C-alpha positions in Angstrom: -21.8 -9.9 39.4 -21.9 -11.5 36.0 -21.8 -8.1 34.3 -18.7 -7.1 36.4 -17.0 -10.3 35.5 -17.7 -9.7 31.8 -16.3 -6.2 32.1 -13.1 -7.4 33.7 -12.7 -10.0 30.9 -13.3 -7.3 28.2 -10.7 -5.1 29.9 -8.2 -7.9 29.9 -8.9 -8.7 26.3 -8.4 -5.0 25.3 -5.0 -5.0 27.0 -4.1 -8.3 25.3 -5.1 -6.8 22.0 -2.9 -3.8 22.6 0.0 -6.0 23.4 -0.5 -7.9 20.2 -0.6 -4.7 18.2 2.4 -3.1 19.8 4.4 -6.3 19.6 3.5 -6.6 15.9 4.6 -3.1 15.1 7.7 -3.1 17.3 9.0 -6.6 16.5 7.2 -8.4 13.7 7.1 -5.7 11.1 10.8 -4.7 11.4 11.8 -8.4 11.4 9.7 -9.0 8.2 11.3 -5.9 6.6 14.7 -7.2 7.5 14.1 -10.6 6.0 12.5 -9.0 3.0 15.6 -6.9 2.4 17.8 -9.9 2.6 15.7 -11.6 0.0 16.4 -8.6 -2.3 12.9 -7.3 -2.2 11.7 -9.8 -4.7 8.6 -11.1 -2.9 7.0 -7.7 -2.4 3.5 -8.8 -3.3 3.6 -11.6 -0.7 5.1 -9.2 1.9 2.4 -6.6 1.2 -0.3 -9.2 1.7 1.4 -10.4 4.9 1.4 -6.8 6.2 -2.3 -6.4 5.4 -3.0 -9.5 7.4 -0.9 -8.4 10.3 -2.5 -4.9 10.3 -6.0 -6.4 10.4 -5.1 -9.0 13.1 -6.0 -6.8 16.1 -9.4 -6.1 14.5 -10.0 -9.9 13.8 -9.4 -10.5 17.5 -12.5 -8.5 18.3 -14.5 -11.5 17.1 -13.5 -13.3 20.3 -15.6 -10.8 22.3 -18.3 -9.6 19.8 -19.4 -9.9 16.2 -18.7 -6.6 14.4 -20.8 -5.8 11.5 -19.6 -4.6 8.1 -20.6 -1.0 9.1 -17.6 -1.0 11.6 -15.2 -1.5 8.7 -16.8 0.8 6.2 -15.5 4.1 7.7 -11.9 2.8 7.8 -12.2 1.6 4.2 -13.6 5.0 3.1 -10.8 6.9 4.9 -8.1 4.6 3.5 -9.6 5.2 0.0 -9.7 8.9 0.5 -6.0 8.9 1.6 -5.1 6.9 -1.4 -7.1 9.1 -3.8 -5.6 12.2 -2.2 -2.2 10.9 -3.0 -3.1 10.2 -6.6 -4.9 13.5 -7.0 -1.9 15.5 -6.0 0.5 13.4 -8.0 1.4 16.5 -10.2 2.8 18.2 -7.1 5.7 16.1 -5.9 5.7 15.3 -2.2 2.7 17.6 -1.5 0.0 15.1 -0.4 -3.0 15.0 2.0 -2.4 11.3 2.8 -0.7 11.7 6.2 -3.3 14.3 7.3 -6.2 12.0 6.5 -4.5 9.1 8.3 -4.0 11.3 11.4 -7.6 12.4 11.4 -8.8 8.8 11.1 -6.6 7.7 14.0 -7.8 10.7 16.1 -11.3 9.3 16.1 -10.9 5.5 15.8 -7.6 5.0 17.6 -4.2 3.6 17.0 -5.3 0.3 15.5 -7.5 2.0 13.0 -4.7 4.5 12.2 -2.2 1.8 11.5 -4.7 -0.2 9.3 -5.7 3.0 7.4 -2.0 3.8 6.7 -1.1 0.4 5.4 -4.2 0.2 3.2 -3.7 3.7 1.8 -0.2 2.9 0.7 -1.2 -0.4 -0.9 -4.3 1.1 -2.7 -2.5 4.2 -4.0 0.3 2.1 -5.5 -2.3 0.5 -7.8 -1.9 3.8 -9.6 1.8 4.6 -8.9 2.9 1.0 -9.3 3.6 -1.8 -6.8 7.2 -2.7 -6.1 9.7 -3.5 -3.4 9.0 -0.1 -1.8 5.4 -0.9 -1.2 5.8 -2.8 2.2 8.1 0.0 3.4 5.5 2.6 2.5 2.8 0.6 4.2 4.9 0.4 7.4 5.8 4.1 7.2 2.2 5.4 6.9 1.0 2.7 9.3 3.4 4.0 11.9 2.1 7.5 11.4 -1.4 6.3 12.0 -0.4 4.3 15.1 1.5 7.1 16.7 -1.3 9.6 16.0 -4.0 7.4 17.6 -1.7 6.6 20.6 -0.6 10.2 21.3 -4.1 11.6 20.9 -5.7 9.0 23.1 -3.1 9.5 25.8 -3.9 13.2 25.6 -0.3 14.0 24.7 -1.6 15.8 21.6 -4.3 17.9 23.2 -4.3 21.1 21.3 -3.8 22.4 17.8 -0.3 23.6 18.3 0.9 20.1 19.3 -1.2 18.6 16.5 0.6 20.8 13.9 4.0 20.1 15.4 3.3 16.4 15.2 2.0 16.8 11.7 5.2 18.6 10.7 7.2 15.7 12.0 5.3 13.0 10.1 6.8 14.1 6.8 10.3 13.4 8.2 9.2 10.2 9.9 7.9 8.9 6.6 11.0 10.1 4.7 13.5 8.7 7.3 11.9 5.2 7.2 11.8 5.2 3.4 15.5 6.3 3.3 16.4 3.0 5.0 14.7 1.2 2.1 16.6 3.3 -0.4 19.9 2.6 1.3 19.3 -1.2 1.6 17.4 -1.7 -1.6 19.2 0.5 -4.1 22.8 0.9 -2.9 25.2 -1.6 -4.4 27.9 -0.8 -1.9 26.7 0.5 1.5 28.6 3.3 3.2 27.7 5.5 6.1 28.6 8.6 4.1 26.1 7.7 1.4 23.5 6.7 4.0 23.7 10.1 5.7 23.8 11.7 2.3 20.3 10.3 1.6 19.0 12.1 4.7 20.5 15.4 3.6 19.2 14.9 0.0 15.7 14.1 1.3 15.4 17.1 3.6 13.4 19.4 1.2 11.1 16.6 -0.1 10.4 15.6 3.5 9.9 19.3 4.4 7.4 19.6 1.6 5.5 16.6 2.9 5.5 18.1 6.4 4.2 21.4 5.2 1.5 19.7 3.2 0.4 17.7 6.2 0.1 20.8 8.4 -1.9 22.7 5.7 -4.4 19.8 5.2 -4.7 19.4 9.0 -5.5 23.0 9.3 -8.4 22.8 6.9 -9.6 19.2 7.3 -9.1 18.2 10.9 -12.1 19.9 12.6 -14.8 19.3 9.9 -13.7 15.7 9.0 -13.2 14.7 12.6 -16.6 16.0 13.6 -18.2 14.0 10.8 -16.3 10.8 11.8 -17.3 11.2 15.4 -20.9 11.5 14.5 -20.6 8.3 12.4 -18.9 6.6 15.3 -21.5 7.7 17.8 -24.5 6.9 15.6 -23.4 3.3 14.8 -21.5 2.5 18.0 -18.3 1.7 16.1 -15.2 0.1 17.6 -12.4 2.2 19.1 -9.0 0.9 20.0 
């Protein structure tokens, strides 16, 4: 009886944690980006730290039910570092990066929360090399969304074969580019016009396409072996899944 009661409480807590995560992504992050834009993108360091805190929030809530050990965070930190290093390593090849693919692989094993956190941290960490700036919070949100969508769609069995995985991977380059175009329009245009705004999307087509192709290529070669290793780590240490 007590075990059944505990299970019901845990299920309620998981649902509540999901609501917090989705609400944060759907409402809080866009509102913060809107306020940030109105401020002229001056407080990017503060906004980046706020995004990190918000991304970690669903994980911190786990402490209400259990006490996760450091080992539960290490795989996510490693994958975020690999995503960041991959972006830096391929810097000589514009827009051709393994970052999105690594984020998708992480989310496929550890879930939407982990995917979102990995995406935000990868953007922040890689910009230590490329340079922090008003674009950083937007990149954190863009890659975080890719991680969240990956984990959500895979868990819901919507992405249930390689064809769907590659189709989604090909879309992520455009998802990232389209979100970043909003920052370009609001952060760099002195006089906004719809013609210029849509012109950004036309101009970004080939860079976004390159990003998409790179993501599919890296998924083709990394998805199965890396996912198998991460699943073994998760099983061996009983790690948290969202």
